[in-house]
C-alpha positions as CSV (number, residue, x, y, z in Angstrom):
1,X,-7.9,62.5,6.8
2,X,-10.6,60.3,8.0
3,X,-11.2,59.0,4.5
4,X,-7.6,57.8,4.6
5,X,-8.1,56.2,7.8
6,X,-11.0,53.9,6.6
7,X,-9.0,53.6,3.3
8,X,-6.5,52.1,5.2
9,X,-8.8,50.2,7.8
10,X,-10.1,48.7,4.4
11,X,-7.1,48.0,3.2
12,X,-6.0,46.0,6.5
13,X,-9.3,44.1,6.1
14,X,-8.8,43.1,2.7
15,X,-5.6,41.6,3.7
16,X,-7.0,39.6,6.4
17,X,-9.7,38.3,4.1
18,X,-7.0,36.8,2.0
19,X,-5.2,35.3,5.0
20,X,-9.0,33.6,5.9
21,X,-8.7,32.3,2.2
22,X,-5.6,31.0,2.1
23,X,-6.2,29.0,5.7
24,X,-8.9,27.1,3.7
25,X,-6.6,25.7,1.9
26,X,-7.1,26.1,-1.7
27,X,-5.0,23.8,-4.3
28,X,-2.5,26.3,-4.9
29,X,-0.9,26.3,-1.3
30,X,-0.9,22.5,-1.0
31,X,2.5,21.6,0.2
32,X,3.4,25.0,1.0
33,X,4.4,26.7,4.0
34,X,2.3,29.7,3.2
35,X,-0.6,27.4,4.8
36,X,1.3,27.5,8.6
37,X,2.7,31.0,8.0
38,X,-1.0,32.2,7.3
39,X,-1.9,31.1,10.8
40,X,0.5,32.5,12.5
41,X,0.3,35.8,10.8
42,X,-3.6,35.8,12.1
43,X,-2.0,35.0,15.2
44,X,-0.2,38.7,15.1
45,X,-3.7,40.0,13.7
46,X,-5.6,39.1,16.8
47,X,-3.3,40.6,19.2
48,X,-2.7,44.2,17.2
49,X,-6.7,44.2,16.8
50,X,-7.6,42.7,20.1
51,X,-10.3,44.0,22.3
52,X,-12.0,43.3,25.8
53,X,-13.7,40.3,25.6
54,X,-17.6,40.7,26.3
55,X,-18.1,39.4,30.3
56,X,-20.8,37.2,28.7
57,X,-18.7,35.1,26.5
58,X,-15.7,34.9,29.5
59,X,-16.9,31.8,30.8
60,X,-17.2,30.1,27.4
61,X,-13.8,31.4,25.9
62,X,-12.2,30.1,29.3
63,X,-13.4,26.8,29.1
64,X,-12.8,26.6,25.5
65,X,-9.0,28.3,26.1
66,X,-9.0,25.4,29.0
67,X,-9.7,22.5,26.6
68,X,-7.0,23.5,23.6
69,X,-4.5,23.9,26.9
70,X,-4.8,20.0,27.4
71,X,-4.5,19.2,24.1
72,X,-1.4,20.8,23.6
73,X,-0.2,19.1,26.4
74,X,-1.6,15.5,25.0
75,X,1.1,16.6,22.5
76,X,4.1,16.6,24.1
77,X,7.5,18.7,23.2
78,X,6.6,19.0,19.5
79,X,6.2,21.6,17.3
80,X,1.9,21.1,17.5
81,X,2.1,21.7,21.5
82,X,3.1,25.2,20.5
83,X,0.6,25.7,17.6
84,X,-2.4,24.3,19.7
85,X,-1.5,26.3,22.8
86,X,-1.6,29.5,20.4
87,X,-4.9,29.2,19.2
88,X,-6.9,30.6,22.1
89,X,-5.5,34.0,20.7
90,X,-7.7,34.4,18.2
91,X,-10.4,34.9,20.8
92,X,-9.0,38.1,21.8
93,X,-9.9,39.8,17.9
94,X,-12.1,42.9,17.8
95,X,-15.6,41.1,16.7
96,X,-16.8,43.8,14.6
97,X,-13.1,44.0,13.0
98,X,-13.5,40.3,12.7
99,X,-16.7,40.2,10.9
100,X,-16.1,43.1,8.5
101,X,-12.9,40.7,7.0
102,X,-15.0,37.6,7.3
103,X,-17.3,39.6,4.8
104,X,-14.4,40.6,2.9
105,X,-13.3,36.6,2.8
106,X,-17.0,35.6,1.3
107,X,-16.9,37.7,-1.4
108,X,-13.0,36.1,-2.4
109,X,-15.1,32.8,-1.6
110,X,-17.9,33.8,-3.6
111,X,-15.5,35.2,-6.6
112,X,-13.4,32.1,-6.9
113,X,-16.6,29.4,-6.6
114,X,-18.2,31.7,-9.8
115,X,-15.1,31.2,-12.0
116,X,-14.6,27.9,-10.4
117,X,-18.5,26.6,-11.4
118,X,-17.6,28.0,-15.0
119,X,-14.9,25.9,-15.4
120,X,-16.8,23.0,-14.2
121,X,-20.0,23.3,-16.5
122,X,-17.4,23.5,-19.3
123,X,-15.3,20.4,-18.3
124,X,-18.0,18.4,-17.1
125,X,-21.5,19.1,-18.5
126,X,-20.3,20.1,-22.0
127,X,-17.2,18.0,-21.9
128,X,-14.6,20.9,-23.3
129,X,-11.1,19.4,-23.0
130,X,-9.5,22.2,-21.3
131,X,-5.7,21.9,-20.2
132,X,-5.0,20.5,-16.9
133,X,-1.9,18.7,-15.4
134,X,-2.2,16.6,-12.3
135,X,-1.2,17.3,-8.8
136,X,-0.9,15.0,-5.8
137,X,-4.0,15.5,-3.1
138,X,-3.6,17.6,0.0
139,X,-4.7,14.0,2.0
140,X,-1.5,12.8,2.4
141,X,-3.6,9.3,3.2
142,X,-4.7,9.8,-0.3
143,X,-1.1,10.7,-1.6
144,X,-0.2,7.0,-0.2
145,X,-3.0,5.3,-1.8
146,X,-1.9,6.5,-5.2
147,X,-4.7,9.2,-5.6
148,X,-4.2,12.2,-8.0
149,X,-6.2,14.8,-9.3
150,X,-6.6,16.7,-12.3
151,X,-6.3,20.4,-11.8
152,X,-8.0,23.2,-14.1
153,X,-7.7,26.3,-13.6
154,X,-9.8,26.8,-10.7
155,X,-10.9,23.8,-10.7
156,X,-10.3,20.2,-9.1
157,X,-11.4,17.1,-10.6
158,X,-11.3,13.4,-9.5
159,X,-10.7,11.3,-12.2
160,X,-12.3,8.2,-10.6
161,X,-16.1,10.4,-10.8
162,X,-17.9,9.2,-13.7
163,X,-21.2,10.4,-15.2
164,X,-23.3,13.3,-16.6
165,X,-22.6,15.3,-13.3
166,X,-19.6,14.6,-10.7
167,X,-19.6,16.3,-7.2
168,X,-18.0,20.0,-7.5
169,X,-14.6,20.1,-5.7
170,X,-14.1,23.7,-6.7
171,X,-10.5,24.6,-5.4
172,X,-10.2,22.2,-2.4
173,X,-9.3,18.8,-1.8
174,X,-12.7,17.5,-1.1
175,X,-16.4,18.7,-2.0
176,X,-16.9,18.4,1.5
177,X,-14.8,21.4,2.4
178,X,-17.2,23.7,-0.4
179,X,-20.0,22.3,1.1
180,X,-19.1,23.0,5.0
181,X,-17.8,26.9,3.9
182,X,-21.1,27.2,1.8
183,X,-23.4,26.1,4.9
184,X,-21.5,28.3,6.9
185,X,-21.4,31.5,5.2
186,X,-25.5,30.9,4.4
187,X,-26.5,29.9,7.8
188,X,-24.7,33.1,9.2
189,X,-26.1,35.6,6.6
190,X,-29.7,34.1,6.8
191,X,-29.4,33.3,3.2
192,X,-30.6,36.4,2.1
193,X,-29.5,36.6,-1.2
194,X,-31.5,40.0,-1.9
195,X,-29.1,41.3,0.4
196,X,-25.9,40.0,-0.9
197,X,-25.7,39.0,-4.1
198,X,-22.0,37.3,-3.4
199,X,-24.8,34.6,-1.8
200,X,-25.6,33.3,-4.9
201,X,-22.6,31.4,-6.1
202,X,-21.8,30.7,-2.7
203,X,-25.0,28.3,-2.6
204,X,-24.8,26.9,-6.2
205,X,-21.0,25.8,-5.1
206,X,-22.2,24.1,-2.3
207,X,-25.5,22.6,-4.0
208,X,-23.3,20.9,-6.8
209,X,-20.7,20.0,-3.9
210,X,-23.4,17.1,-3.0
211,X,-22.5,17.7,0.5
212,X,-25.3,15.9,2.7
213,X,-24.6,18.5,5.4
214,X,-24.8,21.1,2.8
215,X,-28.7,20.0,2.3
216,X,-29.6,19.5,5.6
217,X,-28.3,23.0,6.8
218,X,-30.0,24.6,4.1
219,X,-33.4,22.9,4.5
220,X,-33.5,23.4,8.2
221,X,-32.2,26.9,8.1
222,X,-35.1,27.4,5.4
223,X,-37.8,25.9,7.7
224,X,-36.5,28.0,10.8
225,X,-35.7,31.5,8.8
226,X,-38.4,31.7,5.8
227,X,-42.2,32.7,6.2
228,X,-44.3,30.1,6.2
229,X,-44.9,30.8,2.3
230,X,-41.2,31.1,1.3
231,X,-40.3,28.1,3.1
232,X,-43.3,25.6,1.3
233,X,-41.7,27.1,-2.0
234,X,-38.2,26.1,-0.8
235,X,-39.1,22.6,-0.3
236,X,-41.1,22.1,-3.2
237,X,-37.9,23.4,-5.4
238,X,-36.0,20.4,-3.3
239,X,-38.8,17.7,-4.2
240,X,-38.3,19.4,-8.2
241,X,-34.9,19.1,-7.8
242,X,-34.0,15.7,-6.3
243,X,-37.3,14.4,-8.8
244,X,-35.1,15.7,-11.8
245,X,-31.9,14.6,-10.4
246,X,-33.6,10.9,-10.6
247,X,-33.3,11.0,-14.4
248,X,-29.6,11.8,-14.4
249,X,-27.2,8.7,-14.6
250,X,-24.9,8.7,-11.5
251,X,-27.3,10.8,-9.5
252,X,-28.1,7.9,-7.1
253,X,-24.8,7.3,-6.4
254,X,-24.1,11.1,-5.7
255,X,-27.3,11.9,-4.0
256,X,-30.1,9.2,-3.4
257,X,-27.6,6.1,-2.1
258,X,-26.8,8.8,0.9
259,X,-30.2,8.5,2.1
260,X,-30.1,4.8,2.0
261,X,-30.3,2.2,5.0
262,X,-28.0,-1.1,4.6
263,X,-27.9,-3.9,7.1
264,X,-28.8,-1.6,9.5
265,X,-25.9,1.3,8.8
266,X,-27.1,4.6,7.2
267,X,-24.9,5.2,4.1
268,X,-24.9,8.8,4.1
269,X,-22.8,8.7,7.3
270,X,-19.5,7.9,5.8
271,X,-17.2,9.3,8.4
272,X,-16.2,6.1,9.6
273,X,-14.4,3.2,7.5
274,X,-12.9,-0.1,8.3
275,X,-15.2,-1.3,11.1
276,X,-14.2,1.7,13.6
277,X,-17.7,1.8,14.6
278,X,-17.7,-1.4,16.0
279,X,-13.6,-1.0,17.4
280,X,-15.6,2.8,18.7
281,X,-18.4,0.4,20.3
282,X,-15.8,-1.6,22.5
283,X,-13.4,1.3,23.2
284,X,-16.3,3.5,25.2
285,X,-16.5,0.1,27.6
286,X,-13.1,0.8,28.6
287,X,-11.2,2.9,30.8
288,X,-9.5,4.5,28.2
289,X,-12.3,6.6,27.1
290,X,-11.9,9.2,29.8
291,X,-8.8,10.1,28.7
292,X,-8.5,9.1,25.2
293,X,-5.5,7.5,23.4
294,X,-3.4,10.6,22.3
295,X,-3.3,12.6,19.5
296,X,-3.5,10.7,16.1
297,X,-4.9,7.6,17.8
298,X,-7.9,7.9,15.2
299,X,-5.4,7.2,12.5
300,X,-4.9,3.7,13.7
301,X,-8.4,2.9,13.6
302,X,-10.3,5.2,11.1
303,X,-7.8,5.8,8.7
304,X,-9.3,7.9,5.8
305,X,-12.1,9.0,7.6
306,X,-13.8,12.0,10.1
307,X,-15.8,11.3,12.5
308,X,-16.5,13.2,16.1
309,X,-15.8,9.9,17.4
310,X,-12.1,10.5,16.4
311,X,-12.1,13.0,19.3
312,X,-13.1,10.6,21.8
313,X,-10.6,8.2,20.5
314,X,-7.7,11.3,20.7
315,X,-8.8,13.1,24.0
316,X,-10.9,10.7,25.9
317,X,-14.9,12.0,26.5
318,X,-14.0,14.1,29.6
319,X,-12.1,16.7,27.4
320,X,-14.9,16.2,24.3
321,X,-17.5,17.3,26.7
322,X,-15.6,20.2,28.2
323,X,-15.4,21.2,24.3
324,X,-19.0,20.6,23.6
325,X,-20.1,22.1,26.6
326,X,-17.9,25.5,26.1
327,X,-19.7,26.0,22.6
328,X,-22.9,25.5,23.6
329,X,-22.5,28.6,26.8
330,X,-21.2,30.4,23.8
331,X,-24.3,29.6,22.0
332,X,-26.8,30.9,24.8
333,X,-24.7,33.8,25.3
334,X,-24.8,35.2,22.0
335,X,-27.5,38.3,21.1
336,X,-30.7,36.5,18.6
337,X,-33.2,34.8,18.4
338,X,-33.9,30.9,19.6
339,X,-34.3,30.4,15.9
340,X,-30.9,31.7,14.9
341,X,-29.8,29.8,18.1
342,X,-31.1,26.8,17.1
343,X,-29.2,27.4,13.2
344,X,-25.8,28.4,15.0
345,X,-26.1,24.8,17.2
346,X,-26.9,23.0,13.8
347,X,-24.1,24.4,12.2
348,X,-21.3,24.1,14.7
349,X,-22.2,20.7,16.2
350,X,-22.5,19.6,12.8
351,X,-19.6,20.6,11.8
352,X,-18.2,18.7,14.7
353,X,-19.6,15.7,13.4
354,X,-18.6,15.6,10.1
355,X,-15.2,17.8,10.2
356,X,-14.0,17.2,13.9
357,X,-10.6,19.0,13.0
358,X,-10.3,20.7,16.3
359,X,-6.9,22.4,15.9
360,X,-7.9,23.8,12.3
361,X,-7.6,27.7,12.7
362,X,-10.0,28.0,10.1
363,X,-12.4,25.9,11.6
364,X,-11.8,27.7,14.8
365,X,-12.8,31.1,13.4
366,X,-15.7,29.8,11.4
367,X,-17.2,29.0,14.3
368,X,-16.5,32.4,15.5
369,X,-18.0,33.9,12.6
370,X,-21.4,31.7,13.4
371,X,-21.4,33.0,16.3
372,X,-21.0,37.1,15.8
373,X,-22.0,37.8,12.8
374,X,-25.7,38.4,13.2
375,X,-25.1,39.8,16.3
376,X,-22.1,42.5,14.6
377,X,-24.8,43.3,12.2
378,X,-27.7,44.1,14.2
379,X,-25.7,46.5,15.9
380,X,-26.2,44.3,19.3
381,X,-30.2,44.5,18.9
382,X,-32.4,41.6,19.0
383,X,-33.7,40.8,15.6
384,X,-37.6,41.0,15.2
385,X,-38.5,37.9,13.3
386,X,-42.1,39.2,12.7
387,X,-40.1,40.8,9.2
388,X,-39.2,37.6,8.2
389,X,-37.6,37.0,4.7
């Protein structure tokens, strides 16, 4: 009987993992209602697998729920209002159950990235002509500008990119999605490749996404988590790889130019476009900065970009502060070491800095995974860092 119950629970967890995977928006669900269906499915799962929120997290979750209530109100009587107002439901889900489901999602993601990397090597490195079709991007702005992607089996390629190497898109609309999800998974699992082999393809996928966020999170995490000797090996490996990349045509655009500064502007920060930074400097001097210009206002001034400044433009500095403060409360309340909290803060705040889609439910769930994964794995016991990797 107990084995049967465990089997049912395991099946439920795999089902939720598939729902989480769909919520990441792989190319085979683009322009399909199944993405929205997956969100409401998760709302139902969160309710049926809810548990009492730990007292230490109540304050942070109440403040975060208040933020989403205010965002929903700003939408007015639109479908987005209901969608946003329901987001706090996910905070109710049992944390142990959720983390087990997310671990299974990691396996699904790793397997997909493994297949995608294999196709990537064949197409990009060996230039093998595999069957493909064209597909309209998920990003509506790219669609309006006439963009189209090459869709291979488990791989998206941007035909405008040229060179021996290209950024790895995996099965997503942007390589930054691969880099961000990989960073979240790896940092939350402390880069424990020996304990979890599924992390290896996740790391390789993140590396070839050439996501600056991925590199920063990986290097900082290595310095904080690994023994001094191993941290030196990691830095040495990074130096060797960067040196090797310097001999590859196109690598200067993908990697090195992103660390350059031109006319006082850091080229690696491509989150703002079309003079948005200058407009924003003027905007923060106006009374509108307090309450913002309303949802979607950023599209008028930062079309095609994605920056934390979008949140201030849309919702104002007051709501932005509420959002950040609620996350900081949650980070400080987790049962973890100072180093783990520093990594959690880096991942979460970096996530917001470069992908400020606060109404994306998968983003909310990713933040929850970063916050609670270590705590659940250690059985609510503090980690002894003298036993570092």
